[in-house]
NUDO-795729 format. One line per field, with one value per residue: x, y, z of N, C-alpha, C in turn; residue in one letter; residue number from 1. Coordinates in Angstrom, 2 decimals. Layout:
! residues N
n.X = c(X / ...);
n.Y = c(Y / ...);
n.Z = c(Z / ...);
ca.X = c(X / ...);
ca.Y = c(Y / ...);
ca.Z = c(Z / ...);
c.X = c(X / ...);
c.Y = c(Y / ...);
c.Z = c(Z / ...);
aa = c(A / ...);
i = c(NUM / ...);
***
This chain:
! residues 225
n.X = c(96.40 / 96.67 / 98.58 / 101.14 / 104.17 / 106.23 / 108.26 / 109.84 / 108.50 / 105.85 / 102.90 / 99.22 / 96.56 / 93.81 / 89.98 / 88.45 / 90.40 / 91.15 / 88.44 / 87.95 / 89.92 / 89.62 / 87.37 / 88.11 / 89.52 / 87.83 / 86.92 / 84.49 / 84.35 / 83.67 / 84.94 / 84.42 / 83.96 / 86.27 / 88.11 / 87.30 / 87.43 / 90.25 / 90.59 / 89.28 / 90.93 / 93.35 / 93.18 / 92.22 / 95.05 / 96.60 / 95.11 / 95.92 / 98.87 / 99.26 / 97.78 / 99.88 / 102.35 / 102.99 / 103.08 / 101.62 / 101.14 / 100.74 / 97.99 / 97.17 / 93.86 / 90.93 / 87.63 / 84.06 / 83.29 / 85.08 / 88.72 / 90.80 / 92.79 / 93.99 / 95.06 / 97.21 / 98.36 / 101.83 / 103.49 / 101.81 / 101.78 / 104.46 / 104.56 / 105.53 / 104.21 / 104.87 / 103.64 / 103.27 / 103.07 / 101.06 / 99.19 / 99.13 / 97.50 / 94.62 / 94.97 / 96.92 / 94.87 / 93.29 / 95.14 / 95.59 / 93.49 / 93.68 / 96.04 / 96.07 / 97.33 / 99.71 / 102.62 / 103.56 / 105.14 / 105.54 / 106.56 / 106.87 / 107.00 / 107.83 / 107.41 / 109.56 / 107.72 / 108.11 / 110.74 / 111.19 / 111.81 / 115.04 / 117.69 / 117.98 / 115.55 / 114.72 / 113.19 / 113.95 / 113.60 / 111.83 / 112.01 / 109.91 / 109.42 / 109.96 / 109.21 / 110.11 / 109.28 / 111.42 / 113.36 / 112.97 / 114.76 / 112.76 / 110.86 / 107.81 / 107.81 / 105.98 / 105.90 / 104.09 / 102.55 / 100.17 / 100.76 / 103.59 / 105.39 / 107.53 / 109.45 / 111.37 / 110.57 / 109.64 / 112.51 / 114.25 / 112.29 / 112.78 / 115.78 / 115.69 / 114.31 / 115.81 / 118.10 / 120.29 / 118.97 / 118.60 / 118.37 / 114.88 / 112.58 / 110.77 / 110.68 / 108.24 / 107.40 / 104.48 / 101.69 / 99.16 / 98.90 / 101.40 / 104.17 / 106.32 / 108.91 / 109.54 / 109.16 / 111.68 / 113.70 / 113.37 / 113.44 / 116.21 / 117.63 / 116.95 / 117.50 / 116.73 / 114.22 / 110.75 / 108.58 / 105.24 / 102.47 / 98.84 / 98.56 / 100.15 / 100.97 / 100.83 / 102.71 / 105.11 / 104.17 / 104.70 / 105.50 / 105.59 / 103.18 / 101.72 / 99.94 / 97.72 / 96.89 / 95.18 / 94.96 / 96.13 / 96.72 / 96.47 / 95.03 / 92.64 / 91.54 / 91.51 / 90.09 / 91.39 / 91.73);
n.Y = c(146.15 / 142.25 / 141.71 / 142.60 / 144.02 / 143.92 / 144.86 / 142.70 / 140.72 / 139.30 / 140.49 / 138.81 / 140.65 / 140.25 / 140.66 / 138.40 / 136.58 / 138.23 / 138.64 / 136.02 / 134.73 / 136.67 / 135.71 / 132.60 / 133.46 / 134.57 / 133.40 / 132.66 / 130.87 / 127.34 / 124.48 / 122.43 / 125.24 / 126.57 / 124.80 / 124.49 / 127.00 / 127.05 / 125.38 / 126.95 / 129.13 / 128.47 / 127.78 / 130.23 / 131.58 / 130.01 / 130.38 / 132.89 / 132.56 / 131.46 / 133.40 / 135.79 / 135.02 / 132.95 / 132.18 / 132.92 / 131.14 / 131.49 / 129.97 / 127.71 / 127.28 / 125.47 / 126.05 / 124.94 / 126.49 / 127.88 / 128.57 / 129.84 / 131.73 / 131.24 / 131.39 / 130.04 / 128.57 / 128.25 / 125.53 / 124.39 / 121.70 / 121.69 / 122.13 / 121.43 / 121.03 / 121.77 / 119.93 / 120.84 / 119.44 / 119.33 / 121.45 / 122.43 / 120.65 / 121.11 / 123.94 / 122.70 / 121.56 / 122.96 / 124.34 / 122.38 / 122.57 / 124.36 / 123.85 / 120.87 / 118.77 / 118.53 / 117.77 / 116.29 / 117.08 / 115.93 / 116.80 / 116.38 / 118.58 / 120.28 / 122.81 / 122.51 / 123.02 / 122.89 / 123.00 / 126.00 / 129.46 / 130.38 / 132.26 / 133.75 / 134.11 / 131.94 / 128.36 / 125.22 / 122.45 / 120.00 / 117.01 / 114.62 / 112.91 / 112.77 / 113.14 / 113.79 / 114.67 / 114.46 / 117.45 / 119.78 / 122.34 / 123.57 / 123.91 / 125.17 / 125.55 / 125.38 / 125.67 / 124.58 / 126.51 / 127.51 / 128.91 / 131.26 / 132.02 / 132.22 / 131.53 / 129.47 / 126.47 / 127.03 / 127.60 / 125.22 / 123.67 / 124.33 / 123.92 / 121.07 / 121.11 / 121.99 / 121.00 / 119.22 / 119.32 / 121.01 / 124.46 / 125.83 / 127.35 / 129.02 / 129.57 / 129.33 / 130.35 / 129.97 / 131.52 / 131.79 / 133.89 / 135.61 / 136.34 / 139.68 / 139.09 / 136.11 / 136.04 / 137.99 / 136.05 / 134.08 / 135.21 / 136.17 / 133.96 / 131.87 / 133.36 / 133.35 / 132.40 / 133.00 / 134.97 / 134.59 / 135.95 / 136.37 / 138.04 / 140.42 / 139.83 / 141.93 / 141.31 / 139.18 / 137.05 / 136.00 / 133.60 / 132.97 / 133.16 / 134.35 / 137.40 / 139.56 / 136.82 / 133.61 / 131.61 / 128.58 / 126.53 / 123.95 / 122.49 / 123.76 / 123.47 / 120.49 / 119.84 / 119.50 / 120.61);
n.Z = c(159.31 / 159.36 / 160.81 / 162.78 / 163.26 / 165.95 / 168.59 / 169.21 / 168.19 / 166.29 / 165.83 / 165.91 / 164.34 / 163.89 / 163.94 / 164.64 / 165.98 / 168.06 / 169.14 / 169.96 / 171.91 / 173.26 / 174.90 / 175.62 / 177.85 / 179.48 / 182.72 / 183.21 / 181.52 / 180.49 / 180.24 / 177.81 / 176.02 / 176.00 / 175.22 / 172.40 / 171.91 / 171.56 / 169.40 / 167.21 / 167.86 / 166.75 / 163.98 / 163.34 / 163.32 / 161.82 / 159.20 / 159.07 / 159.17 / 156.37 / 154.92 / 155.84 / 155.31 / 153.39 / 149.86 / 147.09 / 143.51 / 139.88 / 138.47 / 135.34 / 135.06 / 134.66 / 133.49 / 133.83 / 131.85 / 130.30 / 129.81 / 132.56 / 134.43 / 137.61 / 141.25 / 143.78 / 146.96 / 147.43 / 148.78 / 150.72 / 151.14 / 152.46 / 154.85 / 158.79 / 161.60 / 165.08 / 168.40 / 171.26 / 173.88 / 176.58 / 176.58 / 173.94 / 172.25 / 171.34 / 170.38 / 168.29 / 167.05 / 165.46 / 164.01 / 162.12 / 160.28 / 158.84 / 157.61 / 156.77 / 155.75 / 156.69 / 157.99 / 161.31 / 164.55 / 167.78 / 171.22 / 174.52 / 176.91 / 179.88 / 182.49 / 185.72 / 188.26 / 191.23 / 191.54 / 191.16 / 189.73 / 188.60 / 188.91 / 186.35 / 185.64 / 184.52 / 184.28 / 185.20 / 182.78 / 182.09 / 179.58 / 178.21 / 175.85 / 172.27 / 169.17 / 166.31 / 162.75 / 159.65 / 159.05 / 156.14 / 153.51 / 152.44 / 154.14 / 156.13 / 159.40 / 162.28 / 165.78 / 167.97 / 171.15 / 173.39 / 175.30 / 176.11 / 178.66 / 180.49 / 178.83 / 178.99 / 178.20 / 175.75 / 174.26 / 175.08 / 173.99 / 171.22 / 170.84 / 170.62 / 168.20 / 166.18 / 166.49 / 164.81 / 162.25 / 159.03 / 158.26 / 157.97 / 155.13 / 156.66 / 160.36 / 162.41 / 165.99 / 167.64 / 169.21 / 171.95 / 173.97 / 175.31 / 177.18 / 177.77 / 179.16 / 178.05 / 175.48 / 174.95 / 175.47 / 173.83 / 171.96 / 171.93 / 172.41 / 170.32 / 167.30 / 164.62 / 164.68 / 163.98 / 166.01 / 166.22 / 167.81 / 169.30 / 171.38 / 173.38 / 176.62 / 179.95 / 182.38 / 183.75 / 186.87 / 190.38 / 190.61 / 187.84 / 185.91 / 183.17 / 183.34 / 182.64 / 181.28 / 180.63 / 182.55 / 183.45 / 180.62 / 179.32 / 182.00 / 181.69 / 179.54 / 179.48 / 181.81 / 184.45 / 187.00);
ca.X = c(97.22 / 96.31 / 99.77 / 101.79 / 105.30 / 106.35 / 109.90 / 110.31 / 107.64 / 104.88 / 101.34 / 98.14 / 95.35 / 92.66 / 89.35 / 88.22 / 91.45 / 90.93 / 87.76 / 88.55 / 90.77 / 88.49 / 86.12 / 88.73 / 90.60 / 87.20 / 86.95 / 83.28 / 84.29 / 83.78 / 85.88 / 84.25 / 83.76 / 87.31 / 88.74 / 86.62 / 88.16 / 91.59 / 91.02 / 89.23 / 91.61 / 94.72 / 92.46 / 92.40 / 96.35 / 96.71 / 95.04 / 96.93 / 100.25 / 99.23 / 98.44 / 100.91 / 104.27 / 103.36 / 103.52 / 100.52 / 101.51 / 99.29 / 98.15 / 96.17 / 92.50 / 89.69 / 86.20 / 83.10 / 83.23 / 86.43 / 90.04 / 91.13 / 94.09 / 93.90 / 95.66 / 96.82 / 99.02 / 102.53 / 104.25 / 100.75 / 102.12 / 105.62 / 104.41 / 105.69 / 103.61 / 105.17 / 102.89 / 104.40 / 101.75 / 99.95 / 98.23 / 98.78 / 96.86 / 93.46 / 95.65 / 97.16 / 93.51 / 92.67 / 95.90 / 95.37 / 92.13 / 94.44 / 97.16 / 95.25 / 98.58 / 101.03 / 103.62 / 103.27 / 105.73 / 105.25 / 107.33 / 106.32 / 107.84 / 107.27 / 108.69 / 109.73 / 107.27 / 108.88 / 111.94 / 111.30 / 112.54 / 116.44 / 118.33 / 117.73 / 114.04 / 113.71 / 112.87 / 114.66 / 112.71 / 111.72 / 111.32 / 109.56 / 109.08 / 109.95 / 109.26 / 109.87 / 109.42 / 112.62 / 112.72 / 113.42 / 114.67 / 111.84 / 109.46 / 107.31 / 108.05 / 105.32 / 105.91 / 102.83 / 102.18 / 99.22 / 101.37 / 104.52 / 105.16 / 109.17 / 110.36 / 111.99 / 109.96 / 109.88 / 113.75 / 114.24 / 111.78 / 113.61 / 116.46 / 115.31 / 113.60 / 116.53 / 119.16 / 120.71 / 118.06 / 118.55 / 117.35 / 113.93 / 112.44 / 110.35 / 110.49 / 107.49 / 107.15 / 103.16 / 101.40 / 97.76 / 99.31 / 102.93 / 105.05 / 107.39 / 110.30 / 109.38 / 109.46 / 113.18 / 114.63 / 113.29 / 114.51 / 117.70 / 118.23 / 116.69 / 117.11 / 115.88 / 112.66 / 109.99 / 107.78 / 103.62 / 100.98 / 97.71 / 98.43 / 101.53 / 100.04 / 101.58 / 103.37 / 104.67 / 103.80 / 106.33 / 104.95 / 106.00 / 102.44 / 101.78 / 98.98 / 96.42 / 97.09 / 93.97 / 94.86 / 96.59 / 95.50 / 96.06 / 94.46 / 91.33 / 91.33 / 91.48 / 89.79 / 92.49 / 91.79);
ca.Y = c(145.04 / 141.49 / 140.78 / 143.45 / 143.92 / 144.61 / 144.90 / 140.86 / 139.90 / 139.96 / 140.51 / 138.64 / 141.51 / 139.68 / 140.74 / 136.95 / 136.49 / 139.02 / 138.17 / 134.80 / 135.19 / 137.45 / 134.19 / 132.00 / 134.53 / 134.66 / 132.69 / 132.19 / 129.73 / 126.33 / 123.04 / 122.40 / 126.17 / 126.77 / 123.77 / 124.82 / 128.56 / 126.96 / 125.16 / 128.11 / 130.30 / 127.80 / 128.08 / 131.19 / 131.61 / 129.39 / 131.01 / 134.19 / 132.69 / 131.40 / 135.03 / 136.79 / 134.42 / 132.16 / 133.10 / 132.32 / 131.50 / 131.60 / 128.40 / 127.54 / 126.21 / 125.24 / 126.07 / 124.60 / 127.40 / 128.39 / 128.11 / 130.85 / 131.79 / 130.92 / 131.50 / 128.57 / 128.53 / 127.71 / 125.24 / 124.14 / 120.22 / 121.43 / 122.30 / 121.15 / 121.42 / 120.91 / 119.87 / 120.67 / 118.72 / 118.91 / 122.28 / 122.63 / 119.94 / 121.51 / 124.46 / 122.20 / 120.55 / 124.26 / 124.73 / 121.06 / 122.98 / 125.31 / 122.73 / 118.78 / 117.66 / 119.05 / 116.50 / 116.81 / 115.83 / 115.85 / 117.19 / 116.70 / 119.04 / 120.73 / 123.31 / 121.58 / 123.84 / 122.77 / 123.80 / 127.19 / 130.61 / 130.13 / 133.78 / 134.56 / 133.82 / 130.97 / 127.58 / 123.95 / 122.00 / 118.31 / 116.48 / 113.05 / 112.36 / 113.85 / 112.66 / 115.23 / 114.56 / 115.33 / 118.89 / 120.27 / 123.53 / 124.27 / 123.80 / 126.01 / 124.92 / 125.75 / 125.09 / 125.90 / 126.50 / 128.23 / 130.21 / 131.89 / 132.57 / 132.97 / 131.41 / 128.04 / 125.64 / 127.07 / 127.49 / 123.77 / 122.86 / 125.08 / 123.41 / 119.91 / 120.83 / 122.52 / 120.15 / 118.32 / 119.78 / 122.13 / 125.45 / 125.91 / 128.24 / 129.87 / 128.94 / 130.42 / 129.91 / 130.40 / 131.61 / 132.83 / 135.11 / 136.14 / 137.73 / 139.89 / 138.36 / 134.87 / 136.51 / 138.33 / 135.18 / 132.99 / 135.94 / 136.31 / 132.26 / 131.47 / 134.25 / 132.66 / 132.10 / 134.35 / 134.56 / 134.96 / 135.80 / 137.00 / 139.26 / 140.37 / 140.71 / 142.83 / 140.55 / 137.58 / 137.39 / 135.82 / 132.22 / 132.82 / 132.94 / 135.23 / 138.21 / 138.92 / 135.34 / 133.25 / 130.90 / 127.37 / 126.53 / 122.82 / 122.44 / 124.66 / 122.09 / 118.89 / 119.57 / 118.77 / 121.63);
ca.Z = c(158.99 / 160.45 / 161.44 / 162.94 / 163.42 / 167.05 / 169.14 / 169.72 / 167.77 / 165.23 / 166.88 / 165.06 / 164.82 / 163.20 / 164.93 / 165.38 / 166.73 / 169.23 / 169.65 / 170.80 / 172.99 / 174.79 / 175.29 / 176.47 / 179.02 / 180.32 / 183.92 / 183.38 / 180.38 / 180.98 / 179.48 / 176.06 / 175.52 / 176.02 / 174.31 / 171.14 / 171.53 / 171.44 / 168.46 / 166.76 / 167.93 / 166.15 / 162.82 / 162.88 / 163.10 / 160.64 / 158.34 / 159.05 / 158.59 / 154.61 / 154.27 / 155.81 / 155.53 / 152.36 / 148.78 / 145.96 / 142.62 / 139.04 / 137.75 / 134.48 / 135.71 / 133.29 / 134.42 / 133.15 / 130.71 / 130.00 / 130.62 / 133.12 / 135.37 / 139.29 / 142.18 / 144.47 / 147.99 / 147.72 / 150.07 / 151.53 / 151.71 / 153.04 / 156.59 / 159.85 / 163.21 / 166.30 / 169.19 / 172.95 / 174.80 / 176.33 / 175.98 / 172.51 / 171.58 / 171.01 / 169.50 / 166.95 / 166.11 / 164.90 / 162.74 / 161.06 / 159.87 / 157.67 / 157.17 / 157.14 / 155.06 / 157.80 / 158.76 / 162.73 / 165.61 / 169.04 / 172.05 / 175.79 / 177.87 / 180.92 / 183.99 / 187.23 / 189.42 / 192.64 / 191.65 / 191.03 / 188.97 / 188.78 / 189.04 / 185.21 / 185.67 / 183.85 / 184.84 / 184.63 / 181.85 / 181.90 / 178.50 / 178.53 / 174.82 / 171.71 / 168.35 / 165.10 / 161.20 / 159.39 / 158.37 / 155.10 / 153.37 / 152.02 / 155.45 / 156.98 / 160.66 / 162.93 / 166.83 / 168.85 / 172.52 / 173.72 / 176.24 / 176.03 / 179.77 / 180.90 / 177.75 / 179.20 / 177.80 / 174.28 / 174.38 / 175.11 / 172.70 / 169.95 / 170.91 / 169.69 / 166.84 / 165.65 / 166.76 / 163.49 / 161.38 / 158.00 / 158.55 / 157.14 / 154.86 / 158.20 / 161.69 / 163.42 / 167.41 / 167.77 / 170.81 / 171.96 / 174.95 / 175.23 / 178.49 / 177.11 / 179.31 / 177.50 / 173.92 / 174.92 / 176.15 / 172.96 / 170.59 / 171.79 / 172.17 / 168.79 / 166.09 / 163.41 / 164.55 / 164.11 / 167.29 / 166.54 / 169.08 / 169.62 / 172.32 / 174.25 / 177.94 / 180.92 / 182.65 / 184.56 / 188.33 / 191.12 / 190.27 / 186.34 / 185.64 / 182.52 / 183.63 / 182.85 / 180.96 / 180.53 / 183.71 / 182.90 / 179.45 / 179.85 / 183.02 / 181.53 / 178.18 / 179.75 / 183.16 / 185.58 / 187.91);
c.X = c(97.00 / 97.97 / 100.77 / 103.30 / 105.93 / 108.14 / 110.58 / 109.40 / 106.67 / 103.60 / 99.79 / 96.86 / 93.85 / 91.47 / 88.52 / 89.27 / 91.26 / 89.80 / 87.40 / 89.22 / 90.29 / 87.64 / 87.02 / 89.58 / 89.46 / 86.68 / 85.94 / 83.50 / 84.45 / 84.86 / 85.17 / 84.31 / 84.92 / 88.52 / 88.45 / 87.12 / 89.29 / 91.66 / 90.56 / 90.41 / 93.29 / 93.88 / 92.80 / 94.02 / 96.95 / 96.56 / 95.67 / 98.41 / 100.28 / 98.91 / 99.42 / 102.42 / 103.91 / 102.96 / 102.13 / 101.65 / 100.35 / 99.12 / 97.07 / 94.78 / 91.39 / 88.27 / 85.25 / 82.94 / 84.09 / 87.72 / 90.49 / 92.55 / 93.94 / 95.15 / 95.98 / 98.30 / 100.36 / 103.01 / 103.06 / 101.52 / 103.93 / 105.32 / 104.36 / 105.07 / 104.24 / 104.36 / 103.53 / 103.39 / 102.36 / 99.13 / 97.72 / 97.87 / 95.21 / 93.83 / 95.90 / 96.02 / 93.37 / 93.67 / 95.91 / 94.25 / 92.86 / 95.05 / 96.81 / 96.53 / 99.98 / 101.50 / 103.70 / 104.53 / 105.00 / 106.35 / 106.59 / 107.20 / 107.13 / 108.11 / 108.20 / 109.66 / 108.11 / 109.83 / 111.90 / 112.21 / 114.25 / 116.79 / 117.75 / 116.35 / 113.36 / 113.39 / 113.41 / 113.01 / 113.00 / 110.93 / 111.35 / 109.55 / 109.28 / 110.49 / 109.16 / 110.14 / 110.99 / 112.17 / 113.86 / 113.67 / 113.60 / 110.48 / 109.56 / 107.18 / 107.12 / 105.28 / 104.87 / 102.75 / 101.49 / 99.81 / 102.86 / 105.18 / 107.06 / 110.07 / 111.03 / 111.76 / 110.02 / 111.30 / 114.40 / 113.27 / 112.57 / 114.80 / 116.48 / 115.06 / 114.60 / 118.18 / 119.37 / 119.88 / 118.81 / 117.29 / 116.26 / 113.40 / 111.70 / 110.27 / 109.25 / 106.87 / 105.67 / 102.44 / 99.95 / 98.21 / 100.88 / 102.94 / 106.06 / 108.69 / 110.16 / 109.80 / 110.74 / 113.93 / 114.13 / 113.72 / 115.96 / 118.60 / 118.09 / 116.48 / 116.63 / 114.98 / 111.89 / 108.52 / 106.51 / 102.88 / 99.78 / 97.96 / 100.03 / 100.86 / 101.64 / 102.73 / 104.07 / 104.47 / 105.27 / 106.30 / 105.52 / 104.63 / 102.01 / 100.14 / 99.26 / 96.33 / 95.73 / 94.23 / 95.73 / 95.79 / 95.25 / 95.26 / 92.92 / 90.75 / 90.91 / 91.03 / 90.37 / 92.74 / 90.84);
c.Y = c(143.39 / 141.17 / 142.19 / 143.39 / 144.40 / 144.57 / 143.55 / 140.12 / 140.00 / 139.56 / 140.28 / 139.71 / 141.20 / 139.91 / 139.30 / 136.42 / 137.32 / 138.74 / 136.99 / 134.33 / 135.78 / 136.10 / 133.45 / 132.55 / 134.10 / 133.24 / 131.62 / 130.60 / 128.40 / 125.63 / 123.19 / 123.75 / 126.57 / 125.86 / 124.70 / 126.37 / 128.41 / 126.67 / 126.17 / 128.99 / 129.68 / 127.84 / 129.10 / 132.15 / 131.50 / 129.80 / 132.35 / 134.20 / 132.18 / 132.73 / 135.81 / 136.03 / 133.07 / 132.81 / 132.78 / 132.15 / 131.33 / 130.09 / 128.89 / 126.63 / 125.98 / 124.98 / 125.06 / 125.50 / 127.79 / 128.20 / 129.59 / 130.61 / 131.96 / 131.48 / 130.29 / 129.06 / 127.49 / 127.04 / 124.58 / 122.84 / 120.50 / 122.19 / 121.23 / 121.60 / 120.60 / 120.91 / 120.00 / 120.67 / 119.53 / 120.36 / 122.63 / 121.69 / 120.42 / 122.95 / 124.01 / 121.84 / 121.96 / 124.62 / 123.53 / 121.67 / 123.60 / 124.83 / 121.20 / 118.32 / 117.82 / 117.29 / 117.36 / 116.14 / 116.93 / 116.00 / 117.25 / 117.48 / 119.99 / 121.25 / 122.74 / 122.92 / 124.06 / 123.17 / 125.35 / 127.95 / 130.42 / 132.12 / 134.57 / 134.53 / 132.81 / 129.32 / 126.10 / 123.31 / 120.35 / 117.94 / 115.04 / 112.63 / 113.44 / 113.09 / 113.42 / 114.53 / 114.94 / 116.38 / 119.17 / 121.53 / 124.16 / 124.26 / 124.82 / 125.36 / 125.84 / 125.00 / 125.95 / 125.79 / 127.34 / 129.38 / 130.16 / 132.84 / 133.10 / 132.45 / 129.57 / 127.06 / 125.57 / 126.82 / 126.17 / 123.06 / 123.29 / 124.16 / 121.58 / 119.90 / 121.41 / 121.86 / 119.36 / 118.51 / 120.95 / 122.88 / 125.72 / 126.99 / 129.26 / 128.77 / 129.76 / 129.71 / 130.33 / 130.30 / 132.16 / 133.80 / 134.41 / 137.11 / 137.85 / 139.72 / 137.18 / 135.38 / 137.02 / 137.43 / 134.56 / 133.83 / 135.78 / 134.81 / 131.79 / 132.72 / 134.60 / 132.13 / 133.42 / 134.16 / 135.34 / 135.27 / 136.82 / 137.97 / 139.23 / 141.34 / 141.24 / 142.25 / 139.35 / 137.73 / 136.57 / 134.21 / 131.98 / 132.45 / 134.07 / 136.10 / 139.32 / 137.30 / 134.85 / 132.17 / 129.26 / 126.59 / 125.08 / 122.36 / 122.96 / 123.87 / 120.96 / 118.65 / 119.17 / 119.73 / 121.13);
c.Z = c(159.87 / 161.29 / 161.65 / 163.97 / 164.62 / 167.85 / 168.68 / 169.33 / 167.46 / 166.04 / 165.29 / 165.66 / 164.21 / 164.21 / 165.28 / 165.86 / 168.38 / 169.92 / 170.54 / 172.04 / 174.03 / 175.86 / 175.99 / 177.57 / 180.32 / 182.08 / 183.84 / 182.13 / 180.43 / 179.75 / 178.12 / 175.20 / 175.02 / 174.90 / 172.93 / 170.62 / 170.89 / 170.20 / 167.39 / 166.50 / 166.61 / 164.88 / 162.03 / 162.52 / 162.10 / 159.29 / 157.92 / 158.54 / 157.02 / 154.23 / 154.12 / 155.59 / 153.56 / 151.09 / 147.89 / 144.34 / 141.50 / 138.44 / 136.24 / 135.04 / 134.58 / 133.86 / 133.88 / 132.15 / 129.74 / 130.48 / 131.19 / 134.17 / 137.10 / 140.18 / 143.38 / 145.73 / 147.69 / 149.07 / 151.21 / 152.08 / 152.58 / 154.03 / 157.55 / 161.26 / 164.53 / 167.67 / 170.49 / 173.50 / 176.18 / 175.86 / 174.58 / 171.54 / 170.88 / 169.78 / 167.92 / 166.40 / 164.97 / 163.87 / 161.64 / 160.34 / 158.33 / 157.22 / 157.39 / 156.33 / 155.61 / 157.95 / 160.28 / 163.56 / 166.99 / 169.89 / 173.56 / 176.54 / 178.98 / 181.88 / 184.74 / 188.18 / 191.01 / 192.87 / 191.71 / 190.28 / 189.30 / 188.84 / 187.79 / 184.81 / 184.72 / 184.70 / 184.14 / 184.13 / 181.77 / 180.42 / 178.77 / 176.95 / 173.37 / 170.28 / 166.74 / 163.48 / 160.90 / 158.40 / 157.00 / 154.85 / 152.75 / 153.38 / 155.45 / 158.61 / 161.18 / 165.04 / 167.58 / 170.41 / 173.00 / 174.08 / 176.49 / 177.18 / 179.89 / 179.34 / 177.63 / 178.43 / 176.53 / 173.68 / 174.29 / 174.23 / 171.12 / 169.49 / 169.72 / 168.38 / 165.93 / 165.14 / 165.37 / 162.23 / 160.19 / 158.50 / 157.48 / 156.75 / 155.78 / 159.28 / 162.51 / 165.25 / 167.47 / 168.90 / 170.85 / 172.79 / 175.17 / 176.90 / 177.70 / 178.00 / 178.42 / 175.94 / 173.65 / 175.07 / 174.71 / 171.97 / 170.86 / 171.53 / 170.97 / 167.94 / 165.03 / 163.40 / 164.63 / 165.24 / 166.60 / 167.71 / 168.99 / 170.37 / 173.27 / 175.70 / 178.79 / 181.50 / 183.59 / 186.16 / 189.27 / 190.87 / 188.39 / 185.68 / 184.86 / 183.24 / 182.68 / 182.39 / 180.94 / 181.42 / 183.27 / 181.54 / 179.35 / 180.81 / 182.44 / 180.43 / 178.43 / 181.14 / 184.00 / 186.66 / 188.99);
aa = c(M / P / I / E / N / R / E / N / A / Y / L / I / T / H / A / L / A / K / D / T / L / S / R / I / R / D / V / E / T / E / Q / V / S / F / R / K / G / L / V / K / L / G / R / I / C / G / Y / E / I / I / D / G / R / M / E / T / E / Y / V / E / I / E / T / P / L / E / P / T / M / G / E / R / V / R / G / L / D / D / V / V / I / I / N / V / L / R / A / A / T / P / F / V / E / G / L / L / K / A / F / P / R / A / R / Q / G / V / I / S / A / S / R / D / E / E / A / G / R / G / E / D / G / S / F / P / I / T / V / D / Y / V / K / L / P / E / I / H / E / E / D / T / V / I / V / A / D / P / M / L / A / T / G / S / T / M / C / T / V / L / D / H / V / V / E / N / A / V / E / P / E / N / L / I / V / L / S / A / V / S / A / P / D / G / L / L / R / V / S / E / S / V / P / E / A / D / L / L / T / V / S / I / D / D / Y / L / D / E / D / G / F / I / V / P / G / L / G / D / A / G / D / R / A / F / R / T / T);
i = c(1 / 2 / 3 / 4 / 5 / 6 / 7 / 8 / 9 / 10 / 11 / 12 / 13 / 14 / 15 / 16 / 17 / 18 / 19 / 20 / 21 / 22 / 23 / 24 / 25 / 26 / 27 / 28 / 29 / 30 / 31 / 32 / 33 / 34 / 35 / 36 / 37 / 38 / 39 / 40 / 41 / 42 / 43 / 44 / 45 / 46 / 47 / 48 / 49 / 50 / 51 / 52 / 53 / 54 / 55 / 56 / 57 / 58 / 59 / 60 / 61 / 62 / 63 / 64 / 65 / 66 / 67 / 68 / 69 / 70 / 71 / 72 / 73 / 74 / 75 / 76 / 77 / 78 / 79 / 80 / 81 / 82 / 83 / 84 / 85 / 86 / 87 / 88 / 89 / 90 / 91 / 92 / 93 / 94 / 95 / 96 / 97 / 98 / 99 / 100 / 101 / 102 / 103 / 104 / 105 / 106 / 107 / 108 / 109 / 110 / 111 / 112 / 113 / 114 / 115 / 116 / 117 / 118 / 119 / 120 / 121 / 122 / 123 / 124 / 125 / 126 / 127 / 128 / 129 / 130 / 131 / 132 / 133 / 134 / 135 / 136 / 137 / 138 / 139 / 140 / 141 / 142 / 143 / 144 / 145 / 146 / 147 / 148 / 149 / 150 / 151 / 152 / 153 / 154 / 155 / 156 / 157 / 158 / 159 / 160 / 161 / 162 / 163 / 164 / 165 / 166 / 167 / 168 / 169 / 170 / 171 / 172 / 173 / 174 / 175 / 176 / 177 / 178 / 179 / 180 / 181 / 182 / 183 / 184 / 185 / 186 / 187 / 188 / 189 / 190 / 191 / 192 / 193 / 194 / 195 / 196 / 197 / 198 / 199 / 200 / 201 / 202 / 203 / 204 / 205 / 206 / 207 / 208 / 209 / 210 / 211 / 212 / 213 / 214 / 215 / 216 / 217 / 218 / 219 / 220 / 221 / 222 / 223 / 224 / 225);
***
């Protein structure tokens, strides 16, 4: 199965997703290839969400030869993608290839590295900008961030997403790599969200970075190191 149910998350096991993730993990992968890899991974994940979470319906169509029945995906116009700046930008670019008519939201959120991790393992989070579309009951909402480490940023982002919003048909947290600590924190904080990831990595180091991970996705994508 391309999507496997794990204890606190759903794992995308598509061969191309695993291949692409392996390529962008490589320290020798330079900026352009890394960014293109994130775009490709976002597109693959988008197709897997369509195949695994969205229903089809039968429709009558007219071919050049005769009428027939076909299938179309339901709900493609009812998708909201939330871009967690900045690392998710190329990841979302790929998602938009799968969901070209999606409504988009943006949340600029970052953890305070200097403050360090608290006793519970979380970081204080700074939110600089929030712009979200209206969310409806029939929507599939995808909150995208390639790295789910401690879960501190994602929990803060989800607070903004669900605040004063109706419960959508699907609420999906999508990441490329995740740490067990972060998956547990988000699943306990927002149990209505389905956590979808391409890899569940081993652990967080003392600085709160995913190991083996892929480095800082934002820095590698935007060449700010």
